[in-house]
N, C-alpha and C positions, 0 to 999 in steps of 0.2 A: 737944749731948755725948754724952747715950743714945740717941741714933738712928745717928752714927756707932758706937759701942760695939757695938753691934747691927750695924749695916752688916760690922762685921770680923768680928762673930761667924760671919755665915753666908757672908762670901767663905773662912773656914778651914771651914765645915762643906762647902763647895764643893768646897777644896783635900782635906781630908780623904776624901771621897766620890772624884775624881780619883786619887789616890794609891794609893785600895783596887783603882777598877779597874780601873788600871793595873796592878797586882802581879797583878792576877786573867787577866787578859792576856798577861799577858810570863809567870807561871806555865801556865796553859792551854795556851801554844805551844811551852814546851819540852817539858813532858808528850807531845803533841803529836808532835817528833819525835821525843821520846825512844823511843816508840812505834813509827814507823815506822822507826828504826835496828835497835830489836829487832824487826822482823820483817825486816828484812836481815837479823841476825846468825841471824836463823833460818834464813833461807833457801842462807845459809851454810852453817854446820854442823847439815846436815839427814842428812849421810852421818857424821858424827861419831860417836865410840865416847860410850855412856855416862862411858866413865873422861875421853876428854876434858873432857866435861860436868861434871865437878864439877871439873876445872883452872881453866876459864874461869871458872864458879861462884867460887870461891874469889876469880881476878884483879879481879873485879866486885865481889868487897869490900871489896876491896884498895882500888878504886876510891871506891865510898864511903866510908869510911874517908877517906883523902885530902880527898873530900867538904869535911869537916869543917873540917879548915885549912885550905883552898885560898878559901871564902868569905869569911873573914875580912879577906883580902887580896885578891889579883883576880878580881872578879866573871866574866875570860872563862875560867879557868882551872877554876873550879868549874863553869861550863857546857862544859867542855871536856871533865873527868871524865863529869862525866852523861850526853856521851852516848856517851863512851866505856863506859862502867852498862849502857848500853842494849844496846850490842852486843853486850858478852861475856854478859848475859844472857840475847842471842838464841840464841847459838854453847852456850850451858849448856843452854840448852832447848829447843834444833831437834833431837835425838834423840826428847825426850818426844812433841812435837809432831808430827813422823814416824809415826809410832806410833800417835796418834791418827787420822791421815790413814790412815793404811793399814788401819784396824781400821775406821772409817766416816767420811770427811770431812764427813759431814752433823753429826756430833758437835760439830765444831772451829765450824759457823757457828750453831750452837745455841746452845753458850754464849760466842761470840763475842758473840751477839743479848745475851744473859740480863747477862751483864759491863754492860755500855751502857747497859742498862736497870737494874742494883742501880747502877752509878756515878752514874749521871743523879739517881736515885730519890734515895738516901742524901745525896749530897755535896751537892742541894739543899737537902736538910734540914739538915743539919751545916751550913751555909752561911747560912742562913736565921733559925737559930734562936737567941735570946735569951739563953736558958738556958748557962750553961756546961758544958762537954763534957767540963773535965779529967777529970773522978774518973773517966768511962765511959775514958775513952783512958786512964788509969790503968792500971785494972781490965783491959783489952783488950788490954795492953802484957802483962800479968803474966800472963793465961791467955795468952797465944801463946807465951811458953815452957812451959807446963801442953802446949798441943799439939802442942810439937817435942820434948816428952819423951812423951809418948803418942805419936807419930811413932814414935820410937826404940824401945818396947817396945812396939809391932806387929811392928818387925823380926824379933825373936829370937820371939816369942809369936804364935799364931795365933789370933784374938780373929774370934767369929763379926759380919760385918756391918761390923767396924773399919775397913777405908778408907769407908765410908758416913757411919759417926759421925763420922772423921777430918773428914770434908767440908765437912760438916752445921752441925759446931762451928768449924771456920771460918769461915767467911761468918756466924755468929753474930758470931767477933772481929772480921772485917775493914768487919762493918758498924760497931760503937763504932771501929775507926780512922778509917772512911773517913769517920765524923760527922766524928769531934776536926780529923782532917786538913783537912776542907774551911773549921771553923770557923776555926784557927788559919790559913787563908789569909786571910779574912776579915778579923779582925785583927791579925794582923801587915804591919810596914809597912818599907817599904827594900828596894831591889830588890834585896840582893843575898840577902837572903831565899829568893829567887824557886829559883835550882836544887837545894836542900837540899828547898823544901816539893813544888816537883814530881817527886823522886822518892821522896818518902814516897806520891806520891797516884801512880804510877809502879809504885810495888810493891806497893800496894794494889789496883791494877787486875789485874796479874798477877797474886797468888794467887790474886784472884776466878776470873780464866779460869779457874788450873790445877783450883780446887776444881771449878767446874762443869762441865770435861770429866769427869772423876773422876765423877762425880755422873750426868751422861749418858750414858758411856758403861757406868755400869752397869748403867743401867736398859732401855741396847738391846742 
């Protein structure tokens, strides 16, 4: 009887590990597709004005809210909204990326490489650690609101090196959010969580990319 219980426990652990690995693969697959659709949207939106960029940004935000409700029902509905979100964010960001390409194409490639290393390093650390990162996630979430307020202040007030300070603080905040999101990916279960996790990780990568763009552009 004892051996039978041990064997059942072993198979249960194997099942949990398989489920976690499946969710990881599904989530990262969705992230990859969303990034591809983002690139497509950026290309299509390369000639748009910044005003249209804001329109598409609001539409993307609506899709993100819709995912919160769709994930409770049809997983395919949430996935469709995730893909629409990727395209819309690409359309919204297209004019900004075109600006950096026009001022120095090398900056875009450098920011892409730095973003990949950032996500790989901090994502791996967050996924592997056994330390509870929920506290860091909460602090980073509220710090993000503070960063937004700081950004609004910079619109109306001239702050020496304000843009650089904004980007560096953003990288610190998203370091915490990236680790927290990857730990959530390891601890989550159920395929219906994959679209929301993918959206979070995609947003982490996108924001980090934009921060690096600003830092490398200032350096040049």
